[in-house]
DRENDREN-616861 format. One line per field, with one value per residue: x, y, z of N, C-alpha, C, O, CB in turn. Coordinates in steps of 0.1 Angstrom, whole numbers, padded with zeros to 4 digits, m for minus. Glycine has a CB too. Layout:
<sites>
nX: [X_...]
nY: [Y_...]
nZ: [Z_...]
caX: [X_...]
caY: [Y_...]
caZ: [Z_...]
cX: [X_...]
cY: [Y_...]
cZ: [Z_...]
oX: [X_...]
oY: [Y_...]
oZ: [Z_...]
cbX: [X_...]
cbY: [Y_...]
cbZ: [Z_...]
</sites>
This chain:
<sites>
nX: [0009_0006_0016_m0003_m0027_m0037_m0062_m0066_m0047_m0028_m0014_0000_0005_0018_0007_0024_0011_m0007_0012_0024_0003_m0002_0023_0024_0002_0011_0032_0018_0005_0025_0051_0051_0037_0055_0079_0069_0064_0089_0102_0087_0095_0122_0118_0105_0125_0144_0130_0131_0159_0160_0147_0165_0186_0174_0173_0199_0222_0248_0252_0267_0268_0242_0231_0243_0231_0204_0204_0212_0191_0170_0179_0178_0151_0141_0154_0141_0116_0121_0136_0118_0103_0121_0131_0108_0106_0129_0124_0102_0114_0131_0112_0098_0117_0115_0093_0072_0071_0062_0041_0032_0005_m0005_m0029_m0034_m0048_m0038_m0020_m0003_0013_0037_0053_0079_0075_0086_0111_0107_0112_0142_0157_0187_0220_0239_0265_0261_0245_0264_0280_0262_0259_0282_0279_0260_0224_0208_0192_0156_0140_0133_0102_0078_0064_0035_0022_m0011_m0013_m0009_0005_m0004_m0022_m0048_m0057_m0081_m0083_m0095_m0083_m0065_m0052_m0035_m0013_m0001_0027_0034_0050_0068_0070_0053_0028_0016_m0014_m0030_m0065_m0076_m0067_m0080_m0108_m0143_m0150_m0125_m0116_m0133_m0123_m0099_m0108_m0120_m0099_m0096_m0111_m0099_m0078]
nY: [m0012_0022_0055_0072_0058_0060_0058_0078_0107_0130_0159_0169_0184_0180_0192_0203_0197_0176_0157_0152_0141_0118_0104_0099_0082_0061_0052_0044_0022_0004_0008_0015_m0007_m0029_m0018_m0013_m0039_m0050_m0032_m0039_m0066_m0062_m0049_m0069_m0088_m0073_m0072_m0100_m0102_m0085_m0100_m0121_m0107_m0101_m0126_m0133_m0112_m0108_m0111_m0094_m0090_m0092_m0067_m0051_m0061_m0055_m0027_m0025_m0037_m0020_0004_m0004_m0008_0019_0030_0016_0028_0055_0059_0057_0080_0100_0097_0103_0131_0141_0135_0151_0176_0176_0174_0199_0216_0211_0222_0231_0206_0189_0163_0134_0114_0084_0064_0032_0002_m0020_m0010_0016_0046_0067_0097_0122_0154_0180_0195_0210_0243_0245_0258_0276_0287_0316_0308_0280_0282_0292_0269_0252_0261_0252_0225_0200_0199_0176_0147_0140_0116_0083_0071_0055_0024_0008_m0023_m0038_m0060_m0087_m0072_m0047_m0020_0002_0029_0051_0083_0111_0134_0124_0098_0068_0049_0018_m0004_m0033_m0033_m0014_0006_0035_0059_0092_0107_0136_0144_0168_0178_0166_0161_0151_0130_0121_0112_0091_0073_0067_0056_0033_0016_0000_m0022_m0034_m0052]
nZ: [0000_m0008_0002_m0007_m0004_0021_0046_0064_0067_0085_0099_0131_0163_0196_0225_0255_0280_0273_0264_0289_0304_0288_0289_0316_0319_0303_0319_0342_0333_0323_0335_0363_0376_0374_0386_0412_0421_0421_0439_0462_0465_0472_0497_0512_0512_0527_0552_0558_0563_0585_0604_0606_0618_0642_0654_0656_0665_0658_0632_0610_0583_0575_0583_0564_0541_0546_0543_0516_0503_0510_0498_0471_0468_0472_0450_0429_0431_0428_0402_0378_0382_0381_0355_0341_0347_0336_0309_0305_0307_0285_0264_0267_0256_0229_0219_0193_0176_0147_0138_0118_0111_0095_0084_0073_0058_0072_0090_0109_0102_0117_0118_0121_0110_0111_0131_0163_0177_0190_0218_0218_0226_0214_0209_0204_0182_0163_0161_0150_0124_0113_0110_0092_0091_0112_0100_0100_0121_0108_0094_0115_0114_0125_0127_0125_0146_0171_0190_0188_0203_0213_0232_0245_0259_0278_0265_0246_0225_0232_0215_0211_0205_0215_0247_0250_0229_0222_0213_0214_0206_0202_0208_0202_0177_0156_0135_0141_0123_0116_0141_0145_0126_0137_0162_0152_0148_0169_0165_0143_0148]
caX: [0000_0014_0012_m0015_m0038_m0041_m0076_m0064_m0033_m0030_m0003_m0005_0015_0015_0010_0031_0001_m0012_0023_0026_m0007_0000_0034_0020_m0007_0019_0039_0008_0001_0036_0063_0049_0034_0068_0087_0064_0065_0103_0105_0081_0103_0134_0114_0103_0139_0150_0124_0137_0172_0158_0144_0178_0194_0168_0176_0214_0226_0262_0253_0269_0265_0227_0229_0246_0220_0192_0206_0213_0177_0162_0184_0173_0136_0140_0158_0130_0105_0126_0140_0108_0098_0132_0131_0097_0109_0140_0118_0094_0123_0135_0100_0096_0126_0112_0081_0062_0074_0050_0041_0022_m0001_m0011_m0036_m0037_m0057_m0032_m0009_m0003_0026_0038_0066_0082_0076_0095_0115_0103_0122_0151_0164_0201_0227_0246_0276_0256_0241_0275_0284_0252_0262_0294_0275_0247_0213_0205_0180_0145_0139_0125_0088_0076_0052_0029_0012_m0022_m0010_m0012_0012_m0010_m0034_m0052_m0065_m0086_m0085_m0103_m0077_m0056_m0051_m0022_m0011_0010_0032_0041_0050_0079_0068_0040_0027_0005_m0021_m0041_m0078_m0080_m0062_m0087_m0123_m0150_m0149_m0111_m0115_m0140_m0114_m0089_m0115_m0122_m0087_m0097_m0117_m0091_m0068]
caY: [0000_0034_0065_0078_0050_0061_0062_0091_0113_0142_0164_0174_0187_0175_0202_0197_0191_0163_0148_0149_0132_0106_0096_0094_0070_0050_0047_0037_0009_m0005_0010_0015_m0020_m0037_m0011_m0015_m0053_m0051_m0026_m0047_m0077_m0058_m0046_m0082_m0093_m0065_m0077_m0113_m0100_m0079_m0112_m0128_m0099_m0102_m0139_m0134_m0098_m0108_m0113_m0081_m0090_m0090_m0053_m0045_m0066_m0047_m0014_m0026_m0040_m0007_0013_m0009_m0005_0033_0032_0012_0038_0068_0060_0060_0094_0109_0096_0111_0145_0144_0135_0163_0188_0176_0177_0213_0223_0207_0231_0228_0196_0185_0148_0130_0100_0079_0051_0023_m0009_m0029_m0004_0030_0052_0079_0103_0135_0162_0190_0196_0222_0253_0241_0270_0274_0300_0321_0300_0268_0286_0292_0255_0246_0265_0244_0211_0199_0197_0162_0143_0136_0101_0076_0069_0043_0016_m0001_m0032_m0042_m0074_m0090_m0062_m0034_m0017_0016_0033_0065_0090_0123_0143_0118_0084_0061_0038_0009_m0016_m0040_m0026_m0004_0016_0041_0072_0100_0114_0144_0144_0182_0181_0159_0163_0140_0119_0116_0105_0078_0064_0062_0047_0021_0008_m0010_m0035_m0039_m0062]
caZ: [0000_m0009_0011_m0012_m0001_0035_0050_0071_0068_0092_0107_0144_0173_0209_0236_0266_0290_0268_0265_0303_0308_0281_0294_0329_0317_0299_0331_0351_0327_0320_0342_0377_0382_0375_0395_0425_0425_0424_0452_0473_0467_0480_0510_0518_0515_0539_0564_0561_0570_0599_0613_0608_0628_0655_0660_0659_0663_0654_0617_0605_0568_0573_0583_0550_0531_0548_0537_0502_0499_0512_0488_0459_0468_0469_0436_0420_0432_0423_0389_0369_0384_0376_0341_0336_0348_0325_0296_0304_0305_0270_0256_0267_0247_0215_0215_0183_0167_0139_0135_0108_0112_0083_0087_0062_0061_0081_0097_0111_0100_0124_0115_0125_0098_0113_0145_0170_0179_0201_0222_0218_0228_0202_0206_0198_0168_0154_0159_0141_0110_0108_0107_0085_0100_0114_0094_0109_0122_0098_0098_0123_0110_0135_0121_0133_0150_0185_0198_0187_0211_0212_0244_0243_0272_0276_0256_0237_0222_0233_0205_0216_0198_0226_0260_0250_0219_0223_0206_0220_0195_0209_0202_0197_0164_0147_0134_0146_0114_0117_0153_0143_0119_0147_0171_0145_0148_0180_0160_0132_0152]
cX: [0009_0009_m0001_m0028_m0042_m0056_m0076_m0050_m0035_m0017_m0008_0007_0009_0018_0016_0022_m0004_0000_0025_0016_m0005_0011_0031_0011_0001_0027_0030_0005_0012_0048_0061_0046_0047_0077_0082_0065_0080_0107_0099_0089_0116_0130_0111_0116_0146_0143_0129_0151_0170_0155_0156_0186_0188_0172_0191_0220_0241_0263_0254_0266_0250_0224_0232_0235_0207_0193_0206_0198_0168_0166_0178_0158_0134_0143_0147_0118_0109_0129_0130_0103_0109_0133_0120_0100_0119_0133_0109_0103_0128_0124_0097_0105_0123_0100_0072_0066_0062_0052_0031_0018_m0007_m0017_m0040_m0046_m0051_m0021_m0012_0011_0026_0052_0067_0083_0086_0098_0110_0115_0130_0158_0179_0208_0234_0258_0272_0251_0252_0280_0274_0254_0273_0290_0262_0236_0210_0192_0169_0145_0130_0111_0087_0063_0048_0019_0001_m0021_m0013_m0005_0005_m0021_m0035_m0060_m0069_m0088_m0092_m0097_m0067_m0058_m0037_m0022_0001_0014_0040_0040_0061_0077_0054_0040_0015_m0001_m0032_m0054_m0081_m0076_m0070_m0102_m0130_m0150_m0135_m0110_m0122_m0131_m0104_m0096_m0117_m0111_m0088_m0102_m0109_m0081_m0071]
cY: [0012_0044_0072_0071_0050_0064_0075_0095_0127_0146_0170_0177_0182_0186_0195_0190_0178_0153_0143_0139_0118_0098_0091_0082_0058_0043_0039_0023_m0001_m0004_0008_0001_m0029_m0031_m0014_m0029_m0055_m0045_m0033_m0059_m0074_m0055_m0059_m0088_m0086_m0070_m0091_m0111_m0093_m0091_m0120_m0120_m0100_m0115_m0140_m0120_m0097_m0110_m0099_m0079_m0087_m0075_m0046_m0049_m0058_m0034_m0015_m0029_m0027_0003_0009_m0006_0010_0036_0028_0022_0051_0069_0063_0075_0104_0108_0104_0126_0149_0144_0147_0176_0188_0179_0192_0221_0221_0216_0225_0218_0191_0170_0146_0116_0097_0065_0044_0012_m0018_m0023_0010_0035_0065_0084_0117_0143_0173_0191_0210_0232_0249_0254_0267_0288_0304_0313_0286_0271_0286_0278_0249_0249_0257_0230_0211_0196_0181_0158_0139_0121_0095_0073_0055_0036_0007_m0010_m0035_m0057_m0076_m0079_m0049_m0032_m0002_0019_0048_0070_0103_0133_0138_0104_0080_0049_0031_m0001_m0023_m0032_m0015_0008_0022_0055_0079_0108_0122_0144_0158_0185_0174_0162_0151_0128_0113_0107_0091_0068_0058_0053_0033_0011_m0003_m0023_m0041_m0050_m0075]
cZ: [0000_0000_0006_m0009_0014_0036_0057_0071_0074_0099_0120_0152_0186_0219_0248_0277_0286_0268_0279_0308_0301_0286_0308_0328_0312_0311_0340_0346_0326_0329_0357_0383_0384_0386_0409_0430_0428_0437_0464_0475_0475_0494_0518_0522_0527_0552_0568_0568_0583_0609_0616_0619_0642_0662_0664_0655_0658_0639_0610_0590_0566_0574_0570_0540_0533_0541_0522_0497_0500_0501_0474_0457_0465_0455_0426_0420_0426_0408_0378_0370_0379_0361_0335_0336_0338_0312_0294_0301_0290_0261_0256_0258_0232_0210_0205_0172_0160_0135_0124_0111_0099_0086_0075_0066_0072_0089_0100_0109_0109_0122_0120_0112_0099_0128_0150_0171_0192_0205_0223_0220_0215_0199_0200_0184_0158_0151_0149_0127_0104_0104_0100_0095_0100_0107_0104_0110_0112_0104_0105_0117_0121_0128_0130_0136_0165_0194_0198_0197_0211_0225_0242_0257_0268_0265_0246_0235_0226_0224_0209_0206_0209_0239_0260_0240_0221_0217_0213_0208_0202_0201_0196_0183_0153_0147_0139_0137_0114_0130_0152_0135_0128_0157_0165_0144_0159_0175_0148_0135_0147]
oX: [0018_m0002_m0008_m0038_m0049_m0061_m0086_m0041_m0042_m0010_m0019_0018_m0002_0029_0014_0025_m0005_m0002_0028_0019_m0007_0010_0035_0013_m0002_0027_0034_0003_0010_0054_0068_0051_0049_0083_0090_0068_0083_0114_0106_0091_0120_0137_0115_0118_0152_0150_0131_0153_0179_0160_0158_0193_0195_0174_0194_0223_0245_0275_0244_0263_0247_0215_0224_0231_0200_0184_0200_0194_0160_0158_0174_0153_0125_0137_0145_0111_0101_0126_0132_0100_0106_0135_0122_0097_0118_0136_0108_0099_0129_0125_0093_0100_0127_0098_0065_0066_0051_0062_0022_0026_m0014_m0010_m0048_m0052_m0059_m0013_m0021_0021_0017_0062_0057_0092_0094_0090_0108_0126_0125_0166_0183_0202_0234_0260_0279_0253_0251_0284_0279_0252_0274_0296_0253_0239_0211_0182_0172_0150_0121_0108_0094_0053_0055_0008_0003_m0026_m0020_m0009_0008_m0029_m0026_m0070_m0060_m0094_m0096_m0104_m0062_m0065_m0027_m0031_0012_0005_0052_0031_0062_0083_0044_0050_0005_0006_m0041_m0054_m0088_m0081_m0067_m0108_m0123_m0148_m0134_m0103_m0118_m0132_m0101_m0090_m0118_m0112_m0081_m0099_m0113_m0076_m0063]
oY: [0013_0043_0077_0076_0041_0072_0083_0087_0135_0138_0175_0173_0180_0189_0183_0180_0169_0141_0131_0129_0108_0085_0080_0072_0047_0031_0029_0014_m0013_m0014_0000_m0003_m0035_m0038_m0016_m0031_m0062_m0050_m0035_m0063_m0081_m0058_m0060_m0094_m0093_m0071_m0094_m0118_m0096_m0091_m0125_m0127_m0101_m0116_m0146_m0117_m0087_m0111_m0093_m0069_m0081_m0070_m0038_m0041_m0056_m0029_m0006_m0023_m0025_0010_0017_m0003_0013_0044_0035_0023_0057_0079_0072_0081_0114_0119_0111_0133_0160_0153_0153_0184_0199_0187_0197_0231_0229_0217_0216_0221_0189_0166_0154_0107_0104_0057_0049_0013_m0024_m0031_0016_0028_0073_0077_0123_0140_0176_0189_0219_0228_0250_0259_0256_0298_0297_0310_0282_0262_0282_0275_0240_0241_0255_0223_0220_0190_0175_0166_0135_0114_0102_0073_0046_0043_m0002_m0005_m0035_m0065_m0067_m0078_m0040_m0041_0006_0012_0056_0064_0105_0139_0145_0097_0087_0041_0036_m0006_m0020_m0024_m0008_0018_0014_0061_0072_0115_0117_0145_0158_0195_0176_0166_0140_0117_0101_0097_0082_0056_0046_0042_0023_m0001_m0013_m0034_m0051_m0057_m0085]
oZ: [0008_0006_0014_m0011_0019_0028_0056_0074_0069_0105_0120_0149_0188_0222_0250_0282_0294_0271_0282_0314_0308_0288_0311_0336_0317_0312_0346_0354_0329_0332_0364_0393_0395_0394_0419_0442_0438_0445_0474_0487_0484_0504_0530_0532_0535_0562_0580_0578_0592_0620_0627_0627_0652_0674_0674_0644_0654_0634_0606_0585_0556_0567_0565_0532_0524_0535_0515_0487_0491_0495_0466_0447_0457_0448_0416_0410_0419_0402_0370_0360_0373_0355_0325_0327_0332_0303_0283_0293_0284_0252_0245_0252_0223_0198_0207_0160_0166_0130_0122_0113_0093_0091_0067_0077_0080_0096_0094_0114_0108_0123_0123_0103_0090_0136_0143_0168_0203_0197_0228_0217_0205_0187_0190_0175_0147_0140_0141_0118_0092_0096_0101_0106_0090_0107_0115_0101_0106_0116_0102_0116_0125_0124_0143_0129_0171_0205_0206_0199_0209_0227_0237_0266_0257_0258_0238_0243_0224_0225_0210_0198_0211_0240_0270_0242_0220_0216_0216_0201_0207_0189_0185_0178_0141_0157_0141_0141_0113_0130_0158_0138_0128_0160_0172_0141_0158_0180_0143_0126_0150]
cbX: [m0010_0015_0023_m0014_m0036_m0033_m0083_m0070_m0026_m0042_0005_m0014_0018_0022_m0004_0039_m0010_m0017_0036_0026_m0021_0002_0047_0013_m0018_0029_0046_m0004_m0005_0040_0069_0039_0024_0075_0088_0049_0061_0112_0098_0067_0108_0140_0101_0094_0147_0148_0108_0139_0181_0146_0133_0186_0195_0152_0173_0221_0225_0270_0240_0283_0270_0219_0238_0260_0218_0190_0220_0222_0171_0163_0199_0176_0130_0148_0171_0125_0101_0138_0147_0096_0095_0146_0130_0084_0114_0151_0109_0086_0135_0140_0088_0098_0140_0108_0086_0058_0082_0049_0038_0028_m0011_m0001_m0049_m0024_m0060_m0026_0004_m0008_0030_0036_0069_0095_0062_0090_0130_0097_0116_0160_0159_0207_0238_0250_0284_0245_0233_0287_0285_0238_0266_0304_0273_0248_0200_0205_0182_0132_0134_0131_0079_0075_0055_0023_0019_m0036_0004_m0007_0026_m0015_m0032_m0059_m0057_m0099_m0071_m0104_m0069_m0041_m0054_m0020_m0010_0006_0040_0055_0053_0092_0071_0035_0025_0010_m0026_m0035_m0089_m0074_m0047_m0085_m0127_m0165_m0153_m0101_m0122_m0153_m0107_m0082_m0128_m0127_m0074_m0106_m0131_m0083_m0067]
cbY: [0000_0039_0075_0080_0036_0072_0051_0090_0113_0142_0175_0163_0203_0162_0209_0208_0201_0164_0155_0161_0138_0109_0105_0105_0074_0054_0058_0045_0012_m0004_0023_0024_m0028_m0038_0004_m0011_m0062_m0046_m0011_m0051_m0084_m0045_m0038_m0091_m0092_m0050_m0078_m0121_m0091_m0069_m0121_m0129_m0084_m0101_m0150_m0145_m0090_m0119_m0120_m0077_m0103_m0098_m0047_m0051_m0081_m0045_m0008_m0038_m0051_m0001_0013_m0024_m0009_0041_0024_m0002_0040_0072_0047_0051_0096_0104_0081_0108_0148_0133_0122_0166_0187_0162_0169_0218_0219_0193_0244_0240_0184_0194_0140_0131_0100_0078_0054_0017_m0016_m0041_m0006_0034_0055_0077_0102_0137_0168_0204_0195_0219_0267_0229_0274_0268_0298_0336_0297_0262_0299_0300_0248_0250_0280_0243_0203_0188_0204_0158_0131_0142_0098_0063_0068_0045_0009_0007_m0045_m0039_m0078_m0103_m0061_m0032_m0022_0020_0032_0065_0093_0131_0153_0121_0080_0057_0044_0002_m0012_m0043_m0036_m0011_0011_0042_0071_0109_0104_0158_0140_0192_0176_0144_0166_0144_0124_0127_0113_0080_0071_0074_0054_0024_0016_m0005_m0032_m0027_m0062]
cbZ: [0012_m0023_0013_m0027_m0005_0042_0058_0085_0055_0102_0099_0151_0174_0212_0240_0273_0292_0254_0260_0312_0304_0266_0294_0337_0307_0288_0338_0352_0313_0306_0339_0381_0373_0361_0392_0425_0413_0412_0451_0469_0453_0473_0510_0509_0502_0537_0562_0548_0561_0598_0607_0595_0623_0654_0650_0651_0676_0661_0612_0608_0562_0584_0594_0546_0533_0564_0542_0497_0507_0526_0488_0457_0482_0479_0433_0424_0447_0431_0385_0370_0399_0382_0337_0345_0362_0326_0295_0317_0314_0267_0261_0282_0249_0214_0211_0176_0174_0126_0148_0093_0124_0071_0096_0056_0049_0073_0089_0126_0085_0140_0100_0134_0095_0108_0147_0183_0181_0198_0236_0206_0239_0204_0219_0207_0168_0160_0172_0145_0110_0119_0120_0074_0095_0129_0084_0103_0136_0094_0085_0138_0096_0147_0116_0126_0147_0188_0193_0172_0226_0199_0257_0235_0279_0289_0265_0242_0208_0248_0190_0229_0185_0222_0271_0247_0205_0238_0191_0232_0184_0210_0212_0207_0163_0149_0119_0148_0100_0117_0165_0135_0107_0154_0176_0131_0149_0191_0155_0126_0167]
</sites>
């Protein structure tokens, strides 16, 4: 199928607030459950070592293991939140990046059409003149297979391919008939 045979082709931007909501929902669905289970396992392990210390206070290695387990539990809780904040900071600098979605009969193509205005200093601007502009990333094709899923929220769609690749598509950029085409993808699987 060629690009001219899309059922829907549309350019859109993602406002920061929608990106923040979308990424938070992605983390709630795929990142936090695993991180919380791992943190809980480390806490349980720390409690086991506490009981070992209660029974025999001379087990100095158990003290170290308690501290390591608690540190790992805190790390499992903290890292996804830190990653989210770093990603938000990067997204804010991208401002008005334009994306294109193309919906075919058996796939969705999502691509970056133009990069947003990245703030840079005068010194960085001089360096940019010396180098060629980096090419935009290649188009991503998401087939309608067992890995594809689509979730609709109040302000956006989350399009998944597996548990690691996701795209946020804001509702506000589409007409009602275009939204119906996207909603129809739930039954295409």
